[in-house]
C-alpha positions as CSV (number, residue, x, y, z in Angstrom):
1,M,0.1,-0.1,0.0
2,K,2.9,2.3,0.9
3,G,4.6,1.7,-2.4
4,G,1.1,2.3,-4.3
5,A,0.7,5.6,-2.6
6,Q,4.1,6.8,-3.5
7,G,3.5,5.8,-7.1
8,W,0.4,7.7,-7.2
9,R,2.1,10.8,-6.1
10,F,4.6,10.4,-8.6
11,G,1.8,10.1,-11.2
12,M,0.2,13.3,-9.9
13,G,3.5,14.9,-10.0
14,D,3.8,13.8,-13.5
15,V,0.6,15.5,-14.4
16,Q,1.9,18.7,-12.8
17,I,5.1,18.5,-14.8
18,F,3.5,17.8,-18.2
19,P,0.3,20.1,-18.1
20,G,-2.3,19.9,-20.9
21,P,-2.3,22.1,-23.8
22,R,-2.7,25.9,-23.3
23,H,-4.3,28.6,-25.4
24,R,-1.5,30.8,-27.2
25,A,-2.0,34.4,-26.7
26,P,-2.3,36.5,-29.8
27,L,1.0,37.9,-31.1
28,K,1.7,41.5,-30.2
29,R,2.1,44.2,-32.9
30,P,5.8,45.4,-33.1
31,V,4.8,48.7,-31.7
32,W,8.5,49.8,-30.9
33,I,9.4,49.4,-34.6
34,I,6.5,51.7,-35.7
35,V,7.5,54.2,-33.0
36,L,11.2,54.0,-34.1
37,V,10.3,54.4,-37.9
38,S,8.1,57.4,-37.1
39,M,10.7,59.1,-35.0
40,V,13.2,58.8,-37.7
41,S,10.8,60.1,-40.4
42,L,10.0,63.0,-38.3
43,F,13.7,63.7,-37.7
44,L,14.4,63.6,-41.4
45,V,11.6,65.8,-42.2
46,C,12.6,68.4,-39.6
47,A,16.2,68.2,-40.7
48,Y,15.0,69.0,-44.3
49,V,12.7,71.9,-43.2
50,Y,15.3,73.2,-40.6
51,P,18.6,72.2,-41.7
52,P,21.4,71.6,-39.2
53,Q,23.6,74.8,-38.6
54,S,26.6,73.0,-36.8
55,G,29.0,70.4,-37.8
56,T,28.2,68.4,-34.9
57,A,24.6,68.1,-35.9
58,C,25.5,67.3,-39.3
59,Y,27.8,64.4,-38.3
60,L,24.9,62.5,-36.8
61,F,24.2,61.7,-40.4
62,S,27.3,60.9,-41.9
63,S,31.1,61.5,-41.5
64,R,30.8,63.8,-44.5
65,G,28.6,66.1,-42.5
66,C,25.6,68.2,-44.0
67,K,26.7,67.4,-47.5
68,A,25.7,63.7,-47.1
69,L,22.2,65.0,-45.9
70,S,21.9,67.5,-48.7
71,D,22.8,65.0,-51.4
72,W,20.1,62.6,-50.1
73,L,17.3,64.9,-49.7
74,P,15.4,66.4,-52.5
75,P,16.6,70.1,-53.3
76,A,14.6,72.9,-51.5
77,P,12.2,74.8,-53.7
78,A,13.5,78.0,-55.1
79,R,12.4,81.1,-53.4
80,E,10.0,83.3,-55.3
81,F,11.3,86.8,-55.8
82,T,9.3,89.9,-55.0
83,D,8.4,92.3,-57.6
84,S,10.8,94.9,-56.5
85,E,13.6,92.2,-56.7
86,I,12.8,91.1,-59.9
87,A,12.9,94.6,-61.2
88,S,16.2,95.3,-59.4
89,R,17.9,92.0,-60.8
90,I,16.8,92.7,-64.2
91,V,18.5,96.2,-64.1
92,I,21.6,94.8,-62.6
93,R,21.8,92.0,-65.3
94,E,21.5,94.5,-68.1
95,I,24.3,96.6,-66.7
96,L,26.6,93.8,-66.2
97,S,25.7,92.3,-69.8
98,A,26.3,95.8,-71.4
99,P,29.7,96.2,-73.1
100,P,32.1,98.6,-71.2
101,V,32.0,102.2,-72.3
102,K,35.0,103.1,-74.7
103,S,36.8,106.0,-73.8
104,K,39.9,107.8,-75.5
105,T,41.8,108.0,-72.3
106,S,40.8,105.8,-69.4
107,K,41.1,107.5,-66.1
108,I,41.1,106.3,-62.4
109,A,39.0,108.4,-60.1
110,F,40.6,108.7,-56.7
111,M,37.9,109.5,-54.2
112,F,39.0,110.8,-50.8
113,L,36.4,110.4,-47.8
114,T,37.8,112.8,-45.1
115,P,36.5,114.6,-42.2
116,G,38.5,117.6,-43.2
117,Q,42.2,118.3,-44.0
118,L,44.2,115.9,-46.2
119,P,47.6,115.7,-44.3
120,F,49.2,113.8,-47.3
121,E,48.3,115.9,-50.2
122,K,51.9,116.8,-51.0
123,L,52.8,113.1,-51.2
124,W,49.7,112.3,-53.5
125,E,50.9,115.3,-55.6
126,K,54.3,113.5,-56.2
127,F,52.4,110.3,-57.1
128,F,50.1,112.2,-59.6
129,N,52.8,114.3,-61.0
130,G,53.3,113.8,-64.8
131,H,50.4,111.5,-65.2
132,E,47.7,114.2,-66.2
133,G,44.8,112.9,-68.0
134,K,45.0,109.5,-66.6
135,F,43.3,110.3,-63.1
136,S,40.6,112.3,-61.5
137,V,40.5,113.5,-57.8
138,Y,37.2,113.9,-55.8
139,V,37.1,115.2,-52.0
140,H,34.1,114.5,-49.8
141,A,35.0,116.6,-46.6
142,S,32.1,115.9,-44.1
143,N,33.1,118.3,-41.1
144,N,35.3,121.0,-42.3
145,K,36.3,122.1,-45.9
146,P,40.2,121.4,-46.3
147,V,42.7,124.1,-47.3
148,H,44.4,122.4,-50.1
149,V,48.1,122.6,-50.7
150,S,48.3,120.6,-53.8
151,R,47.1,121.8,-57.4
152,Y,45.6,118.4,-58.1
153,F,43.2,118.9,-55.1
154,V,42.0,122.5,-55.7
155,N,38.4,122.8,-56.6
156,R,38.1,119.1,-56.5
157,D,35.6,119.2,-53.4
158,I,32.1,118.0,-54.0
159,R,29.1,118.8,-52.1
160,S,29.4,117.1,-48.8
161,E,27.1,116.1,-45.8
162,R,27.9,115.1,-42.3
163,V,29.2,111.6,-42.0
164,I,28.8,109.5,-38.7
165,W,30.9,106.4,-38.0
166,G,28.8,103.3,-38.1
167,K,25.8,105.0,-39.7
168,I,24.3,104.6,-43.1
169,S,25.6,108.2,-43.9
170,M,29.1,106.4,-44.8
171,I,27.3,104.6,-47.5
172,D,25.6,107.8,-48.6
173,A,29.0,109.6,-48.8
174,E,30.4,106.7,-50.9
175,R,27.5,106.7,-53.3
176,R,27.9,110.6,-53.4
177,L,31.4,110.3,-54.5
178,L,30.6,107.5,-57.0
179,A,27.9,109.6,-58.5
180,N,30.1,112.8,-58.9
181,A,32.9,110.6,-60.4
182,M,30.5,108.8,-62.7
183,Q,29.8,112.1,-64.4
184,D,33.2,111.9,-66.3
185,P,32.8,109.0,-68.9
186,D,36.6,108.8,-69.0
187,N,36.5,107.3,-65.4
188,Q,36.7,103.6,-65.6
189,H,37.9,102.6,-62.1
190,F,37.0,104.2,-58.7
191,V,39.0,104.1,-55.6
192,L,37.8,105.0,-52.2
193,L,40.4,106.5,-50.0
194,S,40.7,108.1,-46.5
195,D,42.7,111.1,-45.3
196,S,45.3,108.6,-43.8
197,C,45.9,106.7,-47.0
198,I,49.3,106.9,-48.9
199,P,50.3,105.3,-52.1
200,L,52.7,102.4,-51.8
201,H,53.5,101.9,-55.6
202,K,54.3,104.1,-58.5
203,F,51.4,105.6,-60.5
204,D,52.0,103.5,-63.6
205,Y,52.0,100.2,-61.6
206,V,48.8,101.1,-60.0
207,Y,47.1,102.5,-63.1
208,N,47.9,99.4,-65.1
209,Y,46.9,97.0,-62.4
210,L,43.5,98.5,-61.9
211,L,42.5,99.1,-65.4
212,Y,43.8,95.9,-67.0
213,T,41.7,93.7,-64.6
214,N,38.1,92.5,-65.1
215,V,37.2,92.3,-61.2
216,S,36.5,94.9,-58.5
217,F,38.7,94.7,-55.4
218,L,36.2,94.5,-52.8
219,D,36.8,92.8,-49.4
220,C,34.3,90.0,-48.7
221,F,34.2,87.2,-46.4
222,Y,32.0,85.1,-44.3
223,D,32.0,85.8,-40.5
224,P,30.0,83.5,-38.3
225,G,30.9,85.5,-35.1
226,P,28.9,88.0,-33.2
227,H,30.4,90.8,-35.4
228,G,29.8,89.2,-38.6
229,N,26.5,87.0,-39.0
230,G,25.6,87.8,-35.6
231,R,24.7,91.4,-36.8
232,Y,22.2,90.0,-39.2
233,S,18.5,91.0,-38.8
234,E,15.6,88.9,-40.1
235,H,13.9,92.1,-41.1
236,M,15.9,92.0,-44.2
237,L,14.1,88.9,-45.5
238,P,13.2,87.9,-48.0
239,E,15.6,89.7,-50.1
240,V,18.7,89.3,-47.9
241,E,19.0,85.8,-46.4
242,I,21.5,85.2,-43.5
243,K,23.4,82.7,-45.9
244,D,24.3,85.6,-48.2
245,F,25.1,88.1,-45.2
246,R,28.9,89.0,-45.7
247,K,31.6,91.3,-44.1
248,G,34.4,93.3,-45.4
249,A,36.5,96.3,-44.9
250,Q,35.0,99.7,-46.3
251,W,37.6,100.6,-48.6
252,F,37.3,99.5,-52.2
253,S,38.4,99.8,-55.9
254,M,35.7,99.0,-58.4
255,K,35.1,99.1,-62.2
256,R,32.5,101.4,-63.8
257,Q,29.9,98.7,-64.3
258,H,29.8,97.9,-60.6
259,A,29.7,101.7,-59.8
260,M,26.8,102.1,-61.8
261,I,25.1,99.2,-60.1
262,V,25.8,100.8,-56.7
263,L,24.0,104.0,-57.9
264,A,21.1,101.9,-59.4
265,D,20.4,99.8,-56.3
266,S,17.6,101.0,-54.0
267,L,16.1,97.8,-52.8
268,Y,19.2,96.2,-51.0
269,Y,20.4,99.6,-49.9
270,S,17.1,100.3,-48.1
271,K,17.3,97.0,-46.4
272,F,20.7,98.1,-44.8
273,R,19.5,101.5,-44.1
274,D,16.6,100.5,-42.2
275,Y,17.8,97.3,-40.3
276,C,21.5,97.3,-40.1
277,K,22.0,100.0,-37.5
278,H,23.0,100.4,-33.8
279,G,20.4,99.0,-31.4
280,M,18.5,96.9,-34.0
281,D,17.1,93.5,-32.8
282,G,18.0,94.0,-29.2
283,G,21.2,95.7,-29.5
284,K,23.0,94.2,-32.5
285,N,25.7,96.8,-33.6
286,C,25.5,96.3,-37.3
287,I,27.7,98.7,-39.2
288,A,26.3,99.2,-42.8
289,D,29.5,100.2,-44.5
290,E,31.1,97.0,-43.4
291,H,28.3,94.7,-44.6
292,Y,26.2,96.5,-47.5
293,L,28.7,96.3,-50.4
294,P,30.2,92.8,-49.5
295,T,26.7,91.4,-49.1
296,F,25.3,93.1,-52.3
297,F,28.1,92.0,-54.6
298,H,28.3,88.5,-53.1
299,M,24.6,88.1,-54.3
300,I,24.5,89.8,-57.6
301,D,28.0,89.3,-59.0
302,P,30.3,87.0,-56.8
303,Q,32.6,86.2,-59.6
304,G,33.1,89.9,-60.4
305,I,34.9,90.7,-57.2
306,A,38.3,89.6,-55.9
307,N,37.1,89.1,-52.3
308,W,40.1,91.3,-51.0
309,S,40.8,94.9,-51.1
310,V,43.9,96.7,-52.4
311,T,43.9,98.8,-49.3
312,N,46.1,97.5,-46.5
313,V,43.9,97.4,-43.1
314,D,45.6,96.1,-40.0
315,W,42.9,94.7,-37.7
316,S,45.5,92.8,-35.4
317,E,44.7,95.1,-32.5
318,R,41.0,93.7,-32.4
319,K,39.6,97.0,-31.8
320,W,36.8,99.0,-33.2
321,H,39.2,100.8,-35.6
322,P,42.2,99.5,-37.5
323,K,45.7,100.1,-36.3
324,S,47.1,103.6,-36.8
325,Y,50.7,104.0,-37.7
326,K,52.6,106.8,-35.8
327,A,55.7,108.6,-37.4
328,H,58.3,106.3,-35.6
329,D,56.4,103.1,-37.0
330,V,56.9,104.1,-40.7
331,T,60.2,102.4,-41.6
332,R,61.6,101.2,-45.0
333,E,60.9,97.5,-43.7
334,L,57.3,98.4,-43.0
335,I,56.7,99.9,-46.4
336,K,58.3,96.9,-47.9
337,N,56.1,94.3,-46.0
338,L,52.9,96.3,-46.8
339,T,53.7,96.4,-50.6
340,V,53.9,92.6,-50.7
341,S,50.0,92.2,-50.5
342,S,48.4,95.7,-51.1
343,F,48.8,99.1,-52.6
344,F,47.5,101.6,-50.0
345,R,47.4,102.0,-46.3
């Protein structure tokens, strides 16, 4: 009997170990896969609509950065131009496509933007001497009418207005100088100079270099920092986008076609007049003369500018104004070093 009871217990144990058939639960849908695919799709759509601005974000997609994503995604639709922008670009296109004006004697217009006296007139007189008929002089004195000591500067003053550093009046003065110089059809190249500029090469060298080139020498570069693209205002949209915003030194040397375009422009000029100024967008110190021309030419004729200026400007001191040279700084070695990369100080 004892043995039989034990066998029964084993039998019951067997029944517990090997239970009867159970009903299989229905398979669960792969929810996590659906969620993952949805998130990736949403991420790609957002990346297309709002493209990453930093290299770190770009490298989430590929070691090649943003280019890999832009190659994979369809191109963004072209922006529609406003009526004013269409009209402006037609005028610019016609001016650029027109053949250069032929003149019997091509001249260079030397345009001096100064608050008053020109301390280096005698030095410029030596530079101009013997080359009459190949140059013109124009003086915009914003504060005080200078007393000229060189015959080349006498009666060369134009009607001037007050110019304030960092204001749109700087651009207005440049356009005023260009307008006066453009009245002479023989002027084929236009050089903007300050009262502290001096020539570093002989006249013939400068004359041949500027007249026998097909570009304008305009400083233009991309600056992602607070004193570059950090000055951009979205009020400039849609005509001026942040990707086209550029910076450069004020001093330029430009050919006649480009000078004509600057005078013809009102659309882009008005954007910088109204929205590139002190206190705009919470205190951004946007300085129009550092951004208007570089941005304008980068947009309308990027291949027509050299992206550098023939005027040497030293910003190594990292101040609001470039370095000024005192009398004891001007040595033969300094002049030699400056002439390696530029014409004027």
